[in-house]
N, C-alpha and C positions, 0 to 999 in steps of 0.2 A: 311527592317520590319521598319515601322517609331518605332517613340520614345514611342507612345500612345499602342500598338500592347504590345510591349517589358513591359513595365510597367504592361499592362495589365493580361499578362502571367506568370510574376515572380510574379505578386503584390509587386512591387520597384517603390516606388514612382518615376517618369520623373525627380524631382529635385534631388533626389538618384541619378539615373543613371548618369545625368548631373556633379553630382560632384563625382562619381567615375572615371567620366570619366578626369574630371581635375585634380584628383590627382594620376592621372595613372593605377588604377586597372582595366579600362577597354581599350582599343586601338579607339582610336578617328576612329568614325565611316566618312564613306563614307558621301558625302553629293550630293544632289541632287541640279540639275540649280538653284531652289526655294531657296537652301539653307537648304533644311531639314534634318534631321539626316536619315542615311537607316542605318541600322544593319545585319548585317550576322546571320543565326541561332545559331552559338556557343555564341553567346552574351550571349543567355539565361541561357545555360551552367555553361558559365564564373558566372553569375548575380547569379544560384544556390549555386554555391561553395563559394563563399564570403558572401551566409546566413548561409550554414551551417557553415564556421571555422567560422563566430560570435559569431553561438550558442553554440559552444564550449570554449567561451570565448578570443580568438584568436583577437587583434585589426586591425586595420585596415592596421594599417602599418604592423602589421605581416603579414598580409594577402599578402600584398604588398611584400614582402620578400620573399615569397612563391610562388607568380606570376614570379617573376623575377628572381628565381632558373628554374622553367619549363621552360621558354620564353628562358633562355642563353640555352636551352638541359638541363639542369642538374635535380639531382635526388633528391627530397626536402623530402623522408622518412625522413630521418634523422633528419635535419630542424626541420620538422615539432613534430617531437617526440621531440627534444629538449624544442622547444617551450611548448608543451602540459607541461612538467617537471618542467619550469619555473611555468607553471601557476599552477599545482596542490600543489606546495610550495608556492605561495602567498596565495592557500586558506588556504592550511595546519596554515599557519602562524596567517591567519585572523582568523578561527575558533579557535586558543590557544588565540589570543586577546579577543575573543568573549567570549571564557568560563570565561577566567580571569576574564574577567568584568560582565558577569551572577555571577560570587562567588562576585564578592564583590557588589552588585547590593542587591542581596540577603543578605547579613549579614547586608547593609546597613537599606536594609526593616525590615530583622527583631529586631534590634535595634530601630526603628523608632517606631515599636509597641508599644515599652517599654516606647517611651518619652513623657514627659506631655510639651504638648505646652505653661503653662503658664510660664512654665522656658524657651523660650527661648526668649531671653530679645537683642539682637545684631538686630538692626534696619537695617542691610545689610543682612546676611546672615540666613538663616534658620536651624536650630540645626538639623536639620536629617541630612543635607549634608554633611555640615561643621563636623560634631559628628567622621567623618571617618580619619580625617586630624590630621595628628602627628606637626602640625606648634604648639608650643606655642602660639602663635597669636589669634588662634583660639579659645581658654578656655579663655584668657583674656577677647575676645570679648564680650564670653556668660554671664561675668559679668559685663558686662558695666553697669550704672544705666538708668530707666526710661524703662518703658514695652510697648511696640507697638504690635500691632494687625498686623500679614499676612496678608495683601490681597494683590492679583495679580494686576498688572497695564496691563500683557498681557493676552489677548486672549490663550480661549485654541489651538485655530489652532495656533498661533504664537509661543506658547510653541512648540508644537509638530514639527512644523517646524523646531525654533532650537536642540532640540534634534536629529531629525534627515541630518540635512545639512552637518554633519562629516563624510560621509563612507569613509572608509578604502580601498579600492578597488577601490579608482580614477584613479591609476595607471591604472588598467584592461579597468575600462568602459570612462577614457577619454585621449584617447591614441596622444603622437604626430602626427602629420599627417606627410606622406612622400610626399616628395616635389616632 
């Protein structure tokens, strides 16, 4: 079977299939005399396993470790349970951090509703955000002379991008690749 047919049947891009070969998730396929790759039927099952494992949150490196155990004739179930337990623990840590962040944001939002924009005199900070800072410098800055109006130099989309850019699940989303 050629790579295009495998891609159509599995809904995995040909570039991704080649990448999986490069990193060792798929075995190197046989080649026809013209250099075209020829895949075995079990490639479809393996690609489906890779997609299913990714859907559980496993990284390509972790999926490779499972496939390595299987290729060596070992039992992978305990290894998979260990991997999944680590992912559950990471998700729990992320949930705890999100709950804490939500609490801080809710308190900040509630406090911000009571602030008078005319009292915000710091040319470099918004009183709403610096209000929860425990640093004494923040209080000094708010008493700085000269009042300025807040005008954002960032577009809405730039501001949204900055807020969204720092996901803590990077370790799960962008794993180191197997060599």
